[in-house]
N, C-alpha and C positions, 0 to 999 in steps of 0.2 A: 609526443612530448609528455613527459612525466615531471610533476612538481612534487618536491619532498614536503613532508608535513612540517609545520612550524611548531609542532609538539604542544604547541600551547593546549503508600497506597493509602491513598486516603480512604479510610472505611466510612461510607455514608450510611447512617441509620436508615433502614429500609422505610420507615414511616416518613422521614423527610424527603426521601426520593419520590415516593408516591404522592406526597403532597405537592411537590414541585411540578410533577408531571400533569397533575390535574388542572394546573393553571394554563395549559395549553390545549388547543383543540387536537383531538386525536382521532386516527383511524385505527381500527382493531382488526386483527386477523387471527384466525385460529390456526395454529400449527402443532408440531409436536417437538418435545425435547429429544435429545439423542437416546434416551432410555425408553421412549414410546409413550410417555405420559402426555396427555393433551395439555396445551398451554396456550395463553393468549399472549400476543405481542403488541406493544404500542409502538408506533412510529410516527414520522413527521417531526424530525428534529428533536427527538427525545431519546433517552437511553432505553434500549430494548430490555424489557423485564421478562424473564423466563420462569417457568415453574421451578427449574433448577435452583434459581436464586430464592425463590419464595419458599422452597423446602429447606433452605439453610445452606445451599452451595454458595461458593465464592461468586461475586458478581463481577463480570468482566464487561466493561462498557462498549456498546456498539451505539453510535449516533449517526444523525444525518444532518447535512448541511449543503448549501449551494455556495459557489464561489463566483462573484461577479454575474450572478444570474445563471451560472451554468451548473448542472449536476454532475459534470465530469471532474470529480474531486481528484482522481488519480493523476490526471494530466497537469494539475496545478500544484500538487504537493509531492515532496520527495522525503521519505523517512530514510535517513542515512546514519547508521549506528544509533547513537543516542540523541540525534539531532533532527528536528523536523524543519526542513527548508520550505518557506512558504512565501507567496507574493507579498509585495509591499501594499501598505494601505488597505488591508482588510479590516472590515468592521470588528469592533471589540467583542461583540457577541459571538461571532464566528470563531475569532481567535480562542475564546474561552472554551468553546466546544472542542476544538482541536487539542488544546492543552489538557483538558480534563480527561478526554477520551484516549488520546494517543500516549499521553504521559511521557512526552519527550521534551528536550530543551527546544524552545522556539527560536527560529532565526529568520528574519526577513531578508529576501534577496530578490534580485532580477538577473536573469541570464541574458546578456546581450540586449537588455531592455525588454525582454519578454517575461510575461507572467507564468508562462506554461512550464514552470520548474519541473514537474513530474515527468514531462515528456523529453526533458533536456538533460536530466541528471539521474544517475542510478549508481548505488554502491552499498557498502556495508561499513562496519566500524573501522576497518583498516584502510580503505581508500575508495575512490569513486571515479566514474567516467562522466565527462561532460561534453556537450556539443561545442564545436569550434566557434560558435557564435559568441561564446564567452569572451568578455574582454579582460585585460590584464587585472583590473580591479576586482572582477568576479572571481577569477582564479585565485588571486591572493587571498580573498575572503574564504574560498573553499578549502584552502590548504590549512586553515586552522583546525579542520576537522579530519584530516587524513590526506594521503597522497592523492594526487589528481592526475588522471590521464585525459588528454584532450583528443577526442575523436575527430579526425580530419578527413577530407577527401569526399565530402558529399554523403557518406554514410554516418550520420552524427547525431541523430536524435537518440541519445543514449537511453533515456527512459522508456522510449518505445521499443527499443531493440535488445534490452537486458532485462532479465528476471533474476533478482540477486537476494540472497539472504547470507547468514554467516557461514553456512556450510558449503555453498557453491553458487554458480551463476550459469543460467541458460542464455545463451547468445543467439541472435538471429544469424541464419546463413548468409546474410548480406554483409557481415562484418568480415574483412579480410583476416586471414590466418595470423599475420604477424600482429594485428591488433588484439587478437584473442590471447596471445602469449603475454603481451604487455598487461592486459587487464587481469589476467591470472596472477601475475606478479604483484600488481598494485593492490588488489583485493585479497590477496593471500588465500584463494580458493581454486578448486577445480572449476574449469569453464567448459560447459558441454554445448554443443551446437544441435539446435532442433527448431523446427517449426512447431506452432500450436494450431491445430485444426487446419493444417496445410498452409498457413499464413506465416509470414516472417516477422511480423510486428509483435514479438512475443511479450514485450512489456505491457502492451495494451491488452492482451488476451489472457493474462494470468496476474494474480497478486498473491504474494507469499509473505510469511515470516519465518521464524525458526521452528515453528509448530506445525505448519501445514501449508498447502497452496490450493488456491481456488482457480480453476481453469475454464476456458471456453467450452460449452457443452459438447462441441463436435471434435474435441481432441481425440486422437486415434490411440489405440493401445500401444503402438510402437512409440509414439511420443511421450505417453505416460511413463513408460519404463525408463527413458532417458532422463526425464524431468525428476522422477522419484530417486533415481540412482544419484544424480548430481546434487539436488538440493537436500536430499536426505529427509525428506518429509513426505507423508502420505498424500497423494492428490485427490481432490474432489472436484466436481463440476457444479457450475451454477451460473446464475445471471444477476444483474443489477438493474436499477432504474426501470423497473417494470418490463423486464425481458430482454435487456440489452446483454449480448454475450461477451461484450468488451469489459470484462470485470476489472482488468488492470487500469483501464482509463476511468472507471467509475468508482474505484475504492482506494483509499489509503490505509494501509494496515501496519501495525507493530505487534510485538509480542504481548502488549497490554490491551489493545483495542483496535477498533476500526471505524472509519468514517465513510459513508457513502452518500450519494446525492439524495436528495429529499424524495424523488420519485421512487426510491427503492422500497419494495413491499416487505411486509412482516415476514412472510415465508422466505424471502430472498436474504433478509438479515439473519434469520434463524440458520439458513444453510451456511452463510458466511461465517457465523459464530462457530458452528461445527467444523467447518473445513480448516479454519485458522487456529483451532485449539483454545478458543476463548471461552469455553464452558467447562 
């Protein structure tokens, strides 16, 4: 079922940023910038500061937060085009982190009464797929942001089964072929089928934007070729939340920034920053 659409940088002085960071307890980790210069990284719900920024490069924010006590940020948030779909009743300080870091229009929603928005919705600026637990009110709300295809028949956790940017979409092999054709039309992109690290929950095993994609460390060379061709961005591998390979479940990313769970380490944030073109 397809619903038609209803149609309907703030530059922060570095000394202010450092001053605000010092108000929080920090852990520090030594890492390296992409050009090999040693750098320190501050984390625990603070924006990552890299030597690149300190030397005059543009600062792209990466921050950390938990949602309802969970560090699985990616299963709770869905970045769809210029909109961030997030659960209802989040604390204001958490909403502030998302708004500042991801720089998208914020929109609270539940899908069929569930807060797991990122597991149930995936899409881009042209359209999206949603699980069939979405009710009429949910679908009506989503059509304000693009065309909507409802995934039916038991294979329906769209956010877990799709990895999407503005150039393409990687779909789980568990999605029927006729569903792939509808999603390609709704999202206006090529849809390729692949596993990641041999698993079919591709949305949980990768996170992407229009600049890069971060994947499960055990992704195979054959999978990488498909993903790079379809999404049109160079893949890298990494982990989140102190070693979890489920990077899609643990991160929400846009072209402007990324948010991961608070257990994510400095080196993991640095890897994420590099993979998603945020430096």
